[in-house]
Every structure is written in structure tokens, then in C-alpha cells.
GUDREN-576892 format. One line per field, with one value per atom (N, C-alpha, C): residue number from 0; residue in three letters; atom name; x, y, z. Coordinates in Angstrom, 1 decimal, decimal comma, padded with zeros to 4 digits. Each point is the difference from the previous one (the first is absolute). Layout:
<pts>
seq <- c(NUM / ...)
type <- c(ALA / ...)
atom <- c(CA / ...)
east <- c(X / ...)
north <- c(Y / ...)
up <- c(Z / ...)
</pts>
This chain:
<pts>
seq <- c(0 / 0 / 0 / 1 / 1 / 1 / 2 / 2 / 2 / 3 / 3 / 3 / 4 / 4 / 4 / 5 / 5 / 5 / 6 / 6 / 6 / 7 / 7 / 7 / 8 / 8 / 8 / 9 / 9 / 9 / 10 / 10 / 10 / 11 / 11 / 11 / 12 / 12 / 12 / 13 / 13 / 13 / 14 / 14 / 14 / 15 / 15 / 15 / 16 / 16 / 16 / 17 / 17 / 17 / 18 / 18 / 18 / 19 / 19 / 19 / 20 / 20 / 20 / 21 / 21 / 21 / 22 / 22 / 22 / 23 / 23 / 23 / 24 / 24 / 24 / 25 / 25 / 25 / 26 / 26 / 26 / 27 / 27 / 27 / 28 / 28 / 28 / 29 / 29 / 29 / 30 / 30 / 30 / 31 / 31 / 31 / 32 / 32 / 32 / 33 / 33 / 33 / 34 / 34 / 34 / 35 / 35 / 35 / 36 / 36 / 36 / 37 / 37 / 37 / 38 / 38 / 38 / 39 / 39 / 39 / 40 / 40 / 40 / 41 / 41 / 41 / 42 / 42 / 42 / 43 / 43 / 43 / 44 / 44 / 44 / 45 / 45 / 45 / 46 / 46 / 46 / 47 / 47 / 47 / 48 / 48 / 48 / 49 / 49 / 49 / 50 / 50 / 50 / 51 / 51 / 51 / 52 / 52 / 52 / 53 / 53 / 53 / 54 / 54 / 54 / 55 / 55 / 55 / 56 / 56 / 56 / 57 / 57 / 57 / 58 / 58 / 58 / 59 / 59 / 59 / 60 / 60 / 60 / 61 / 61 / 61 / 62 / 62 / 62 / 63 / 63 / 63 / 64 / 64 / 64 / 65 / 65 / 65 / 66 / 66 / 66 / 67 / 67 / 67 / 68 / 68 / 68 / 69 / 69 / 69 / 70 / 70 / 70)
type <- c(UNK / UNK / UNK / UNK / UNK / UNK / UNK / UNK / UNK / UNK / UNK / UNK / UNK / UNK / UNK / UNK / UNK / UNK / UNK / UNK / UNK / UNK / UNK / UNK / UNK / UNK / UNK / UNK / UNK / UNK / UNK / UNK / UNK / UNK / UNK / UNK / UNK / UNK / UNK / UNK / UNK / UNK / UNK / UNK / UNK / UNK / UNK / UNK / UNK / UNK / UNK / UNK / UNK / UNK / UNK / UNK / UNK / UNK / UNK / UNK / UNK / UNK / UNK / UNK / UNK / UNK / UNK / UNK / UNK / UNK / UNK / UNK / UNK / UNK / UNK / UNK / UNK / UNK / UNK / UNK / UNK / UNK / UNK / UNK / UNK / UNK / UNK / UNK / UNK / UNK / UNK / UNK / UNK / UNK / UNK / UNK / UNK / UNK / UNK / UNK / UNK / UNK / UNK / UNK / UNK / UNK / UNK / UNK / UNK / UNK / UNK / UNK / UNK / UNK / UNK / UNK / UNK / UNK / UNK / UNK / UNK / UNK / UNK / UNK / UNK / UNK / UNK / UNK / UNK / UNK / UNK / UNK / UNK / UNK / UNK / UNK / UNK / UNK / UNK / UNK / UNK / UNK / UNK / UNK / UNK / UNK / UNK / UNK / UNK / UNK / UNK / UNK / UNK / UNK / UNK / UNK / UNK / UNK / UNK / UNK / UNK / UNK / UNK / UNK / UNK / UNK / UNK / UNK / UNK / UNK / UNK / UNK / UNK / UNK / UNK / UNK / UNK / UNK / UNK / UNK / UNK / UNK / UNK / UNK / UNK / UNK / UNK / UNK / UNK / UNK / UNK / UNK / UNK / UNK / UNK / UNK / UNK / UNK / UNK / UNK / UNK / UNK / UNK / UNK / UNK / UNK / UNK / UNK / UNK / UNK / UNK / UNK / UNK)
atom <- c(N / CA / C / N / CA / C / N / CA / C / N / CA / C / N / CA / C / N / CA / C / N / CA / C / N / CA / C / N / CA / C / N / CA / C / N / CA / C / N / CA / C / N / CA / C / N / CA / C / N / CA / C / N / CA / C / N / CA / C / N / CA / C / N / CA / C / N / CA / C / N / CA / C / N / CA / C / N / CA / C / N / CA / C / N / CA / C / N / CA / C / N / CA / C / N / CA / C / N / CA / C / N / CA / C / N / CA / C / N / CA / C / N / CA / C / N / CA / C / N / CA / C / N / CA / C / N / CA / C / N / CA / C / N / CA / C / N / CA / C / N / CA / C / N / CA / C / N / CA / C / N / CA / C / N / CA / C / N / CA / C / N / CA / C / N / CA / C / N / CA / C / N / CA / C / N / CA / C / N / CA / C / N / CA / C / N / CA / C / N / CA / C / N / CA / C / N / CA / C / N / CA / C / N / CA / C / N / CA / C / N / CA / C / N / CA / C / N / CA / C / N / CA / C / N / CA / C / N / CA / C / N / CA / C / N / CA / C / N / CA / C / N / CA / C / N / CA / C)
east <- c(062,9 / 001,0 / -000,3 / 000,5 / -000,5 / 000,8 / -000,7 / 000,7 / 001,2 / 000,4 / 001,2 / 001,3 / -000,5 / 000,9 / 000,3 / -000,9 / 000,2 / 001,0 / -000,5 / 000,8 / 001,4 / 000,2 / 001,7 / 000,6 / -000,7 / 000,5 / 000,1 / -000,6 / 000,2 / 001,0 / 000,0 / 001,0 / 001,4 / -000,1 / 001,2 / 000,6 / -001,0 / 000,6 / 000,5 / -000,4 / 000,5 / 001,3 / 000,1 / 001,1 / 001,2 / -000,3 / 000,9 / 000,6 / -001,0 / 000,3 / 000,9 / -000,5 / 001,0 / 001,4 / 000,0 / 001,3 / 000,8 / -000,8 / 001,0 / 000,4 / -000,8 / 000,3 / 001,0 / 000,5 / 000,9 / -000,4 / -001,3 / -000,9 / -000,4 / 000,2 / -000,6 / 001,2 / 000,6 / 000,8 / 000,0 / 001,0 / 000,1 / -000,6 / 000,0 / -000,7 / -001,5 / -000,6 / -001,3 / -000,8 / -000,8 / -001,1 / -001,5 / -000,7 / -001,8 / -000,4 / 000,4 / -000,6 / 000,7 / 001,2 / 000,3 / -000,7 / -000,3 / -000,9 / -001,5 / -000,4 / -001,7 / 000,3 / 001,0 / 000,1 / 000,0 / 000,9 / -000,1 / -001,3 / -000,8 / -001,3 / -001,0 / 000,0 / -000,8 / 000,3 / 001,1 / 000,5 / 000,1 / -000,5 / 000,0 / -001,4 / -000,7 / -001,2 / -000,3 / 000,5 / -000,4 / -001,3 / -000,8 / -001,2 / 000,1 / -000,6 / 000,3 / -001,6 / -000,2 / -001,6 / -000,4 / 000,8 / -000,1 / 000,4 / -001,1 / 000,4 / 001,3 / 000,0 / 001,0 / 001,4 / -000,1 / 001,5 / 000,1 / -000,8 / 000,4 / 000,1 / -000,2 / 000,6 / 001,4 / 000,0 / 001,4 / 001,1 / -000,4 / 000,9 / 000,1 / -001,1 / 000,3 / 001,0 / -000,3 / 001,1 / 001,2 / 000,3 / 001,4 / 000,9 / -000,9 / 000,2 / 000,8 / -001,1 / 000,2 / 001,3 / 000,2 / 001,2 / 001,1 / 000,0 / 001,2 / 000,2 / -001,0 / 000,3 / 000,5 / -000,6 / 000,4 / 001,4 / 000,4 / 001,3 / 001,3 / -000,8 / 001,1 / 000,2 / -001,0 / 000,1 / 000,6 / 000,5 / 000,5 / 001,4 / 000,4 / 001,7 / 000,5 / 001,3 / 001,0 / 001,4 / 000,6 / 001,1 / 001,2 / 000,7 / 001,3 / 000,7 / 000,4 / 000,9 / 001,8)
north <- c(109,9 / -000,8 / -001,5 / -000,4 / -001,3 / -001,4 / -000,9 / -001,2 / -000,2 / -000,3 / -000,3 / 000,7 / 001,4 / 001,1 / 000,2 / -000,4 / -000,3 / -001,2 / -001,1 / -001,3 / 000,2 / 000,8 / 000,3 / 000,7 / 001,1 / 001,0 / -000,7 / -001,0 / -000,7 / -001,1 / -000,6 / -000,9 / 000,6 / 001,4 / 000,7 / 000,6 / 000,2 / 000,1 / -001,2 / -001,0 / -001,2 / -000,2 / 000,0 / -000,4 / 001,1 / 001,2 / 000,9 / -000,3 / -000,4 / -000,2 / -001,3 / -001,0 / -001,2 / 000,0 / 000,9 / 000,3 / 000,8 / 001,1 / 000,6 / -000,8 / -001,0 / -000,8 / -001,1 / 000,2 / -001,3 / -001,3 / -000,2 / -001,0 / -000,5 / 001,0 / -000,4 / 000,4 / -000,4 / 000,1 / 001,2 / 000,9 / 001,3 / 000,1 / -001,1 / 000,2 / -000,2 / -000,7 / 000,0 / 001,3 / -000,5 / 001,4 / -000,6 / 001,1 / -000,2 / -001,0 / -000,1 / -000,9 / -001,2 / -000,5 / -001,1 / -000,5 / 000,8 / -000,5 / -000,2 / 000,8 / -000,3 / -001,1 / -000,4 / -001,4 / -001,3 / 000,3 / -001,1 / -000,6 / 001,2 / -000,4 / -000,5 / 000,6 / -000,5 / -001,4 / -000,6 / -000,9 / -001,2 / 000,3 / -000,8 / -000,9 / 000,1 / -000,6 / -001,2 / -001,1 / -000,9 / -000,4 / -000,6 / -000,7 / -001,5 / -000,3 / -001,5 / -000,5 / -001,1 / -000,4 / -000,1 / -000,6 / 000,2 / 001,2 / 000,5 / 001,5 / -000,3 / -001,2 / 000,0 / -000,1 / -000,7 / -000,3 / 001,4 / 000,8 / 001,5 / 000,8 / 000,0 / 000,9 / -000,6 / -001,0 / -000,6 / 000,6 / -000,3 / 000,2 / 001,8 / 000,7 / 001,3 / 000,6 / -000,9 / 000,6 / -000,5 / -001,0 / -000,8 / 001,1 / 000,4 / 000,7 / 001,2 / 000,7 / 001,3 / 000,2 / -001,1 / -000,1 / 000,1 / -000,9 / -000,1 / 001,2 / 000,6 / 001,4 / 001,2 / 000,0 / 000,9 / -000,1 / -001,1 / -000,4 / 000,4 / 000,1 / 000,7 / 001,3 / 000,7 / 001,5 / 000,6 / -001,1 / 000,4 / 000,6 / 000,8 / 000,9 / -001,5 / 000,1 / -001,0 / 000,9 / -000,7 / 000,8 / -000,2 / 000,8 / -000,1 / -001,1 / -000,7 / -001,1 / 000,5)
up <- c(090,3 / -000,8 / -000,7 / -000,8 / -000,7 / 000,9 / 000,1 / 000,8 / -000,5 / -001,5 / -000,3 / 000,2 / 000,0 / 000,3 / 001,3 / 000,9 / 001,8 / 000,1 / -000,5 / 000,1 / -000,2 / -001,2 / -000,2 / 000,7 / 000,7 / 001,0 / 001,3 / 000,3 / 001,4 / -000,2 / -001,2 / -000,3 / -000,1 / -000,5 / 000,0 / 001,2 / 001,1 / 001,1 / 000,9 / -000,4 / 000,7 / -000,5 / -001,3 / -000,2 / 000,1 / 000,1 / 000,6 / 001,3 / 000,6 / 001,5 / 000,0 / -000,5 / -000,1 / -000,4 / -001,3 / -000,1 / 001,0 / 000,6 / 000,9 / 001,5 / 000,2 / 000,9 / -000,5 / -001,1 / -000,6 / -000,1 / 000,0 / -000,2 / -001,3 / -001,0 / -001,4 / -001,1 / -000,8 / -001,2 / -000,3 / -000,1 / -000,4 / -001,7 / -000,8 / -001,2 / -000,2 / 001,0 / 000,0 / -000,2 / -000,9 / -000,4 / 000,6 / -000,2 / 000,5 / -001,3 / -001,4 / -000,9 / 000,7 / 000,3 / 000,4 / 001,0 / 001,2 / 000,6 / -000,1 / -000,7 / -000,8 / -000,8 / -000,6 / -001,0 / 000,9 / 001,1 / 000,8 / 000,6 / 000,3 / 000,7 / -001,3 / -000,7 / -001,5 / -000,4 / 000,3 / -000,3 / 001,1 / 001,2 / 001,1 / 000,1 / -001,0 / 000,3 / -001,3 / 000,4 / -001,1 / 000,0 / -001,2 / 000,2 / -000,2 / 001,1 / 000,6 / 000,2 / -000,4 / 000,4 / 001,4 / 000,9 / 001,4 / 000,8 / 000,6 / 000,8 / 001,0 / 000,6 / 001,1 / -000,8 / -001,1 / -000,7 / -000,7 / -000,3 / -000,5 / 000,8 / 001,2 / 001,2 / 000,3 / 000,1 / 000,2 / -000,9 / -001,3 / -001,2 / 000,2 / 000,1 / -000,2 / 001,2 / 001,3 / 001,2 / -000,6 / -000,1 / -000,7 / -000,9 / -001,2 / -000,9 / 000,3 / 001,0 / 000,5 / 000,8 / 000,8 / 000,8 / -000,8 / -001,4 / -000,6 / -000,7 / -000,5 / -000,8 / 000,9 / 001,3 / 000,8 / 000,4 / 000,2 / 000,5 / -000,9 / -001,5 / -000,8 / 000,0 / 000,5 / 000,1 / 001,1 / 000,8 / 001,4 / -000,3 / 000,9 / 000,2 / 000,6 / -000,8 / 000,4 / 000,5 / 001,1 / 000,4 / -001,1 / -000,1 / -000,9 / 000,3 / -001,1 / 000,3 / 000,1)
</pts>
């Protein structure tokens, strides 16, 4: 099995499990999660700054995917 296809399958299972557990918004797709992963890697000249920025951006992006109790 090719790596990209395998990656999509693994992420798909994680998305399904997170949705079933109520931790992920019901409208989030595998493509959304892959987009978050792809965009969470800014290119900065300093490795420590890049690591910190990537971590913060990933936290922010993932927070937007989380399920919220109905108001």
C-alpha cells in the first residue's frame, strides 16, 4: 500500500474515533485534518522559534476542530 493512501486511512480512523468520542466537530473531514498538519509548519530562521511557532499554531488549529457542547 502506498504511503499517502496509508496515511489517509490512518488519519481517517483517528477522525472517526475522535468524532465518536465527541471530541471532534461532526463536520471535520480527513482533508481538514491533513490541511491542519500541512499548515502547522511555518518556516522561521531559528529552529527554536520555528518549533514554538509550529506548536502554537497547531494548538490553535486543533482547538478549532474540537467539538463544543450546544449552547
